[in-house]
N, C-alpha and C positions, 0 to 999 in steps of 0.2 A: 519617653524615650523612643527614639524611631527603631524600627524592629529592621534588624540585618539579614535581608531574606535576596537570596539569588532567584532570579527569572530566566527560565530556560526558553528557549525556541519549542513549538509544539510539537515539531518533529521529536526533538529531543526528548521532551516529557513523555511522548507516546511510546518512545525505545525504553526510557527508564520504567516506564507502567508495564511494559511487555515484558522487561527483564524480572521485575519484581514478581509479576504473574506469575511467570514460568519459573520461578526459583533458581534464576541463573546472576551468578556474582557478577561483578564489574569484571574482577579477573578473567574468569571463564568467558566472557562477552569479547573482551580485547584479545585472547588468545587465540578464539577459535574463529573469529571474523578477521584478524589483521589490522584493526582499526588500533591507532597508536593510542596508548595507556593514558588517561587522563581527558581524554576527548569530553567525554560526558559530563564533566565537573566543569567545564568551561563555560562562560558566559555566552560566547560565541555560537553562532549556528553550526548546522553540520555541514559539512562539504558535499558536494555531489559525488567526490570519491567515496567517503563513507557511507552515505546512503545507499549507494550501489553495493558495496560490499556488505552492508547489513540485510538487504534486498536479496543479495545472491545468495546468503547464506542460510538465512530464515526465508524460505522460499513460499512458506505456507501464510506469510504474513500479508494482507492485504494492504497494496499500497495507496489504496482512498481511505483506509483508516490510519496508516502512517501520517500521510500527508493533511489529510483534512479532516481526520476524525469523525470518519463516515463511516457507517457500518459495521460489521464484526470485526474483530481483530484478525482471525484466521478466515483464509479462504478455503472455501469446503470443497472437498475433492470431487465433487458431483457436479461443481459448477460447469467444469470444462467436460466432463466424461459424457454429460448428458445431451449435448450439443451434436448434431441439430436434431435428429430423429427423436429419441425420446424427449426432450424438452420444449420441441416446436411441434411435435407431433406429425411429420412429414410422413410418416409410414401407414399413415391408417387412412380411414374411409372419408376424409377432407376432401372438400373441393378443390379444384384449381385455385381459384381465385382466394379461398382462405389461407391456401400454401403460400402465395404469393404475398398477401397482406401480413402473414407470420412472418416472413424473410423479410420483409420491406420496414417492419416494425424491428426487428432485430439488426439492421442496417441503421436506422436514426438512432438505436442506442449505442451501436459501435462508433458513430460518427460524433456522437456526446462524448463517450469517453474519450476518442482522440481529441476532441478540442480541450478537455479539460487536461489531459496530459501534456498537450502541448503549451497550456497556460502555464502548468507547472513547472516545465523545463525553462520556460522564460523567466518565472521566478527565481528558480535556481540560478540562470545566467547571472541575473542582476544581484544576486544574494554572495556573488562569487568573493 
């Protein structure tokens, strides 16, 4: 006998995992985010608008985790608060060359992030 199993998009699976992990009911999720009831139970993917609503309401959820399953579910509060002085030690006794290298490395990281985000936008446009 063939097993009747619904396959959801990875984004939808991640949202369902998040809700279960946080003890949030689907009813509460739909009510608080404004996403139409039943969306999570459909086989289709998530629309750009629904993904935006999710991320707008749950601002501490990492987009990298949601879209790609990479890293932790939550963004750490310190990730942004430490930049650049604490995180990159730009206030201490390091040389100008070291400061420049630290900032160039950070620029390269940000360019990679922008590239990934642009690719994601294109994927979402194709899945409309």
